[in-house]
C-alpha positions as a printed NumPy array, in Angstrom:
array([[ 28.521, -35.113, -33.1  ],
       [ 28.471, -31.56 , -34.438],
       [ 24.834, -30.983, -32.965],
       [ 26.032, -32.34 , -29.508],
       [ 29.166, -30.179, -29.733],
       [ 26.934, -27.082, -30.398],
       [ 24.476, -28.148, -27.612],
       [ 27.507, -28.426, -25.085],
       [ 28.729, -25.083, -26.042],
       [ 25.359, -23.43 , -25.794],
       [ 24.807, -24.848, -22.246],
       [ 28.423, -23.91 , -21.12 ],
       [ 27.786, -20.334, -22.301],
       [ 24.315, -20.237, -20.524],
       [ 26.189, -21.83 , -17.316],
       [ 28.84 , -19.187, -17.55 ],
       [ 26.366, -16.559, -18.068],
       [ 24.267, -17.404, -14.939],
       [ 27.21 , -17.684, -12.743],
       [ 28.532, -14.175, -13.796],
       [ 25.007, -12.798, -13.136],
       [ 24.786, -14.394,  -9.686],
       [ 28.337, -13.187,  -8.904],
       [ 27.398,  -9.561,  -9.866],
       [ 24.215,  -9.544,  -8.079],
       [ 25.807, -10.944,  -5.081],
       [ 28.668,  -8.442,  -5.401],
       [ 25.905,  -5.706,  -5.698],
       [ 24.453,  -6.907,  -2.388],
       [ 27.632,  -6.819,  -0.54 ],
       [ 28.35 ,  -3.212,  -1.812],
       [ 24.942,  -2.116,  -0.821],
       [ 25.332,  -3.755,   2.901],
       [ 29.015,  -3.038,   3.568],
       [ 30.008,  -0.166,   1.181],
       [ 30.424,   3.368,   2.175],
       [ 26.763,   4.584,   2.16 ],
       [ 24.71 ,   3.963,   5.082],
       [ 21.729,   5.594,   3.619],
       [ 21.818,   3.053,   0.499],
       [ 22.434,   0.111,   3.009],
       [ 19.366,   1.031,   5.01 ],
       [ 17.289,   1.521,   1.996],
       [ 18.198,  -1.886,   0.448],
       [ 17.671,  -3.67 ,   3.702],
       [ 14.272,  -1.996,   4.561],
       [ 13.219,  -2.091,   0.94 ],
       [ 13.624,  -5.834,   0.505],
       [ 12.029,  -6.617,   3.847],
       [  8.713,  -5.189,   2.829],
       [  8.488,  -7.47 ,  -0.46 ],
       [  6.393, -10.493,  -0.494],
       [  9.035, -12.977,  -1.754],
       [ 12.529, -11.403,  -1.475],
       [ 12.891, -10.987,   2.286],
       [ 15.408, -13.95 ,   2.467],
       [ 17.794, -12.095,   0.373],
       [ 18.733,  -9.814,   3.454],
       [ 19.567, -12.79 ,   5.392],
       [ 22.147, -13.761,   2.802],
       [ 24.385, -10.63 ,   3.664],
       [ 23.739,  -9.967,   7.458],
       [ 22.726, -11.514,  10.822],
       [ 19.366, -11.051,  12.354],
       [ 20.763,  -8.679,  14.927],
       [ 22.19 ,  -6.356,  12.131],
       [ 18.908,  -6.387,  10.263],
       [ 16.924,  -5.657,  13.235],
       [ 19.011,  -2.796,  14.086],
       [ 18.573,  -1.234,  10.644],
       [ 14.86 ,  -1.807,  10.925],
       [ 14.838,   0.179,  14.306],
       [ 16.773,   3.053,  13.022],
       [ 14.301,   3.413,   9.879],
       [ 11.091,   2.931,  11.508],
       [  7.812,   4.772,  12.686],
       [  7.42 ,   6.068,  16.239],
       [  4.254,   4.957,  17.968],
       [  1.538,   7.226,  17.368],
       [ -1.729,   6.904,  19.63 ],
       [ -3.222,  10.353,  18.64 ],
       [ -7.163,   9.961,  18.571],
       [ -8.894,  11.46 ,  15.678],
       [-10.708,  15.074,  16.268],
       [-13.78 ,  15.047,  14.11 ],
       [-14.447,  18.628,  14.616],
       [-11.324,  19.52 ,  12.64 ],
       [-13.15 ,  18.207,   9.399],
       [-16.134,  19.959,   7.949],
       [-17.513,  17.827,   5.003],
       [-19.804,  20.546,   3.904],
       [-16.797,  22.993,   3.707],
       [-16.124,  22.311,   0.183],
       [-18.724,  24.079,  -2.174],
       [-17.557,  22.282,  -5.636],
       [-19.091,  19.038,  -4.906],
       [-18.566,  17.798,  -8.437],
       [-14.858,  18.677,  -8.378],
       [-12.293,  15.766,  -9.175],
       [ -8.583,  16.117, -10.282],
       [ -5.713,  14.036, -11.215],
       [ -2.159,  15.246, -10.46 ],
       [  1.206,  14.161, -10.998],
       [  3.861,  14.222,  -8.1  ],
       [  7.613,  13.279,  -8.678],
       [ 10.139,  12.68 ,  -5.975],
       [ 13.754,  11.395,  -6.115],
       [ 12.993,   7.829,  -5.737],
       [  9.206,   7.59 ,  -6.954],
       [  6.714,   8.938,  -9.449],
       [  3.163,   9.325,  -8.075],
       [ -0.308,  10.26 ,  -9.057],
       [ -3.047,  11.414,  -6.722],
       [ -6.839,  11.608,  -7.329],
       [ -8.257,  14.731,  -5.455],
       [-12.067,  14.179,  -4.815],
       [-13.799,  17.294,  -3.32 ],
       [-16.937,  15.3  ,  -2.307],
       [-16.06 ,  12.548,   0.339],
       [-19.546,  11.06 ,  -0.421],
       [-18.351,  10.03 ,  -3.719],
       [-15.708,   7.626,  -2.114],
       [-16.99 ,   4.301,  -1.564],
       [-15.724,   0.682,  -1.252],
       [-16.193,  -1.785,  -3.837],
       [-15.845,  -5.587,  -3.53 ],
       [-16.36 ,  -8.863,  -5.174],
       [-18.516, -10.185,  -2.507],
       [-21.918, -11.411,  -3.284],
       [-22.727, -13.524,  -0.421],
       [-19.36 , -15.511,  -0.497],
       [-15.73 , -14.597,  -1.168],
       [-14.147, -16.308,  -4.176],
       [-10.766, -18.128,  -5.041],
       [ -9.925, -15.201,  -7.486],
       [-10.252, -11.455,  -7.358],
       [-10.656,  -9.137, -10.189],
       [ -8.399,  -6.465, -11.581],
       [ -9.046,  -2.871, -10.486],
       [-10.567,  -1.685, -13.726],
       [-13.22 ,  -4.405, -13.259],
       [-13.983,  -3.377,  -9.833],
       [-14.45 ,   0.233, -10.803],
       [-16.527,  -0.57 , -13.824],
       [-18.524,  -3.213, -12.081],
       [-19.581,  -0.553,  -9.389],
       [-20.299,   1.94 , -12.141],
       [-17.704,   4.277, -10.852],
       [-15.411,   6.974, -12.414],
       [-12.14 ,   6.039, -10.724],
       [-10.565,   3.756,  -8.106],
       [ -7.319,   2.534,  -6.447],
       [ -6.643,  -0.611,  -4.644],
       [ -7.837,  -1.431,  -1.206],
       [ -6.827,  -3.357,   2.017],
       [ -5.099,  -6.474,   3.276],
       [ -5.936,  -9.782,   1.346],
       [ -4.501, -13.215,   0.627],
       [ -2.244, -12.804,  -2.318],
       [ -0.726, -16.07 ,  -2.784],
       [ -0.377, -16.919,  -6.327],
       [ -1.986, -13.626,  -7.191],
       [ -5.358, -15.316,  -6.44 ],
       [ -6.664, -12.28 ,  -4.661],
       [-10.199, -13.342,  -3.795],
       [-10.343, -13.322,  -0.046],
       [ -9.611, -10.156,   2.189],
       [ -7.761, -10.321,   5.262],
       [ -8.924,  -8.75 ,   8.742],
       [-12.088,  -6.411,   7.736],
       [-14.206,  -5.256,   5.008],
       [-17.3  ,  -2.895,   5.636],
       [-19.451,  -2.008,   2.497],
       [-22.352,   0.362,   2.856],
       [-22.701,  -0.124,   6.442],
       [-22.35 ,  -4.042,   6.277],
       [-19.795,  -6.214,   7.575],
       [-18.781,  -8.524,   4.675],
       [-15.614,  -9.965,   6.411],
       [-14.428,  -9.864,   9.966],
       [-11.612, -11.922,  11.157],
       [ -9.003, -10.037,  13.143],
       [ -7.323, -13.1  ,  14.618],
       [ -3.532, -13.396,  13.91 ],
       [ -3.085, -10.073,  12.189],
       [ -0.656,  -7.908,  14.402],
       [ -1.652,  -4.429,  14.81 ],
       [ -4.671,  -4.378,  12.695],
       [ -6.066,  -1.012,  11.939],
       [ -9.505,  -0.019,  10.248],
       [ -9.109,   2.738,   7.37 ],
       [-12.423,   3.986,   5.954],
       [-15.266,   6.203,   6.105],
       [-18.148,   6.766,   8.403],
       [-21.604,   7.781,   7.866],
       [-20.626,  11.389,   7.951],
       [-18.08 ,  10.957,   5.245],
       [-15.142,  11.38 ,   7.658],
       [-11.969,   9.384,   7.126],
       [-11.6  ,   7.16 ,  10.194],
       [ -8.385,   5.396,  11.118],
       [ -9.058,   3.169,  14.064],
       [ -6.489,   0.991,  15.88 ],
       [ -8.173,  -2.541,  16.512],
       [ -5.043,  -4.297,  17.764],
       [ -5.882,  -7.248,  20.199],
       [ -9.515,  -7.047,  19.63 ],
       [-11.61 , -10.067,  18.531],
       [-14.428, -10.274,  15.935],
       [-17.228,  -9.192,  18.466],
       [-15.279,  -6.496,  19.735],
       [-14.533,  -5.006,  16.239],
       [-18.088,  -5.327,  15.207],
       [-18.963,  -3.125,  18.27 ],
       [-16.202,  -0.455,  17.037],
       [-18.019,  -0.53 ,  13.517],
       [-21.398,   0.006,  15.142],
       [-20.23 ,   2.583,  17.549],
       [-18.338,   4.688,  15.035],
       [-21.072,   4.201,  12.304],
       [-18.581,   2.972,   9.787],
       [-19.958,   2.763,   6.051],
       [-17.007,   1.642,   4.059],
       [-13.654,   0.305,   5.354],
       [-10.786,  -2.147,   4.971],
       [ -7.92 ,  -3.281,   7.247],
       [ -4.125,  -2.532,   7.042],
       [ -1.387,  -3.417,   9.361],
       [  0.826,  -2.005,  11.831],
       [  3.966,  -3.878,  12.239],
       [  7.643,  -3.522,  12.441],
       [ 10.16 ,  -6.262,  12.636],
       [ 12.936,  -7.883,  10.687],
       [ 10.109,  -9.55 ,   8.601],
       [  8.001,  -6.774,   7.785],
       [  7.82 ,  -2.999,   8.062],
       [  4.144,  -2.187,   7.7  ],
       [  2.855,   1.052,   9.051],
       [ -0.741,   2.763,   8.973],
       [ -1.04 ,   6.244,  10.454],
       [  0.739,   9.051,   8.693],
       [ -0.89 ,  12.337,   9.877],
       [ -3.646,  12.66 ,  12.741],
       [ -5.431,  15.897,  13.378],
       [ -2.797,  17.762,  11.354],
       [  0.086,  16.149,  13.221],
       [  2.707,  14.295,  11.14 ],
       [  3.87 ,  10.878,  12.508],
       [  7.485,  10.841,  14.009],
       [  9.92 ,   8.458,  12.541],
       [ 13.475,   7.318,  12.45 ],
       [ 15.651,   7.524,   9.449],
       [ 13.223,   7.386,   6.243],
       [ 10.666,   5.562,   8.549],
       [ 10.42 ,   2.544,   6.047],
       [ 11.788,   1.054,   2.862],
       [ 10.981,   2.41 ,  -0.533],
       [  8.323,   0.736,  -2.444],
       [  5.04 ,   1.206,  -4.26 ],
       [  2.619,   2.808,  -1.984],
       [ -1.108,   3.357,  -1.966],
       [ -2.442,   6.097,   0.758],
       [ -5.588,   7.788,   1.649],
       [ -6.136,  11.345,   3.346],
       [ -8.637,  13.98 ,   3.913],
       [ -8.333,  17.878,   4.04 ],
       [-10.441,  20.126,   6.524],
       [-12.792,  20.713,   3.908],
       [-13.622,  16.781,   3.574],
       [-11.724,  16.597,   0.099],
       [-10.319,  12.989,  -0.189],
       [ -6.691,  12.45 ,  -1.434],
       [ -6.045,   8.96 ,  -3.022],
       [ -2.353,   8.52 ,  -3.838],
       [ -0.393,   5.891,  -5.743],
       [  3.196,   5.616,  -6.237],
       [  5.446,   3.394,  -8.398],
       [  8.61 ,   1.459,  -7.233],
       [ 10.409,  -1.621,  -7.445],
       [ 12.363,  -0.523, -10.654],
       [  9.265,   0.822, -12.453],
       [ 10.681,   3.647, -14.664],
       [ 14.026,   3.313, -12.676],
       [ 12.225,   4.144,  -9.279],
       [ 12.824,   2.431,  -6.084],
       [  9.497,   3.753,  -4.681],
       [  8.241,   5.967,  -1.701],
       [  9.108,   5.741,   1.936],
       [  6.914,   6.603,   4.819],
       [  8.686,  10.153,   5.103],
       [  7.718,  10.725,   1.438],
       [  3.983,   9.836,   1.918],
       [  3.862,  12.226,   5.068],
       [  5.612,  14.989,   2.867],
       [  3.025,  14.575,  -0.042],
       [  0.046,  14.433,   2.238],
       [  1.085,  17.551,   4.061],
       [  1.842,  19.273,   0.827],
       [ -1.669,  18.62 ,  -0.259],
       [ -3.246,  19.79 ,   3.01 ],
       [ -4.092,  16.318,   4.687],
       [ -5.498,  16.777,   8.181],
       [ -5.581,  13.022,   8.492],
       [ -3.932,  10.431,   6.408],
       [ -3.023,   6.789,   6.323],
       [ -1.049,   4.277,   4.226],
       [ -3.061,   1.198,   2.888],
       [ -2.031,  -1.878,   1.019],
       [  0.889,  -1.207,  -1.307],
       [  3.604,  -3.12 ,  -3.046],
       [  2.602,  -5.067,  -6.183],
       [ -0.979,  -4.18 ,  -5.355],
       [ -0.711,  -0.455,  -5.673],
       [ -2.623,   0.572,  -8.743],
       [ -4.909,   3.47 ,  -9.845],
       [ -7.808,   3.586, -12.666],
       [ -9.114,   6.71 , -13.735],
       [-11.721,   7.647, -16.234],
       [-11.252,   4.538, -18.4  ],
       [ -7.808,   3.754, -18.094],
       [ -5.027,   2.68 , -15.933],
       [ -2.814,   5.864, -14.586],
       [ -0.878,   3.542, -12.116],
       [ -0.391,  -0.336, -12.836],
       [  1.118,  -3.225, -11.063],
       [  4.859,  -3.397, -10.906],
       [  4.933,  -7.017, -11.657],
       [  5.946,  -8.413, -15.416],
       [  2.714, -10.266, -15.741],
       [  0.263,  -7.487, -14.633],
       [  2.456,  -4.416, -15.714],
       [ -0.354,  -3.172, -17.823],
       [ -3.217,  -3.486, -15.336],
       [ -3.461,  -4.695, -11.717],
       [ -3.331,  -7.72 ,  -9.576],
       [ -6.542,  -9.501,  -8.602],
       [ -8.006,  -7.806,  -5.775],
       [-11.08 ,  -8.519,  -3.346],
       [-11.59 ,  -4.665,  -2.726],
       [-10.807,  -1.189,  -3.833],
       [-11.664,   2.481,  -3.021],
       [-13.668,   3.87 ,  -6.023],
       [-15.097,   7.114,  -6.803],
       [-18.615,   7.528,  -7.968],
       [-19.566,   9.052, -11.15 ],
       [-21.492,  12.418, -11.054]])
């Protein structure tokens, strides 16, 4: 009887603890959504909408109409600027062996950037060997299997259950199309490099597989992935950040705050690979679209794009992780991935 009594007390304690926790979390949500800070409310809503599993939380506190109004007030303006290849001279940087890792701090994020002087060293690594697998591999394996020096995560992929073995949209490696399925991906963009080692960011919205294949051939794409341009009450994805030295216009912060991975190129061809933390890592919410633009401008990007982020964001450099997944069970490495941009050894 004493044992049952203690068991009852234990479960009563657990029940009360969970109830208090739920009330506390819900109260915090109410404060964020209806408190005095409009900025905190907007950041709370737009950040959660970019997560894979927590979008529903926003709907617990406000109507679809209100959510959409917040998204619209913190979004990216349309950006149809075509890239001018003459602004980049890939032979302009004489130090072809140069590579540097720098740390960057902001009010809501911590980031690291790999600066690669020779754009020819930046390639795409994939797990494709004639077929795609159920499970992808962690970033360190992608880098090491490619006999590379460093790398960051790549493009869109099916991440259910952290399987990570199949990409979404598009994969091009060494000039060969390894995956081409644009159907159903709203606002799909190609992000990668052509045979002249120029960073290309190309809007493929509405194109079918044959049309995408023609773009890849005409643009002489050597290595590329897909990311998504989409702004709604369910997502707030964005791709183009800076084109031809012109920063994209945005409303509010442009997006929520989350872990990010972005890629840019300077006028001399130097490639910038950026990864930020977020979602509570080291107490940071993450970077917004405006943060990414500011960083890329500071480091001289003529062209820059956002690629897959969130829990996928990770960086491996010289034998160790510099930025890791923000999820608990992969906090010391990365999610399983099908693709990653890697930097060849010299």
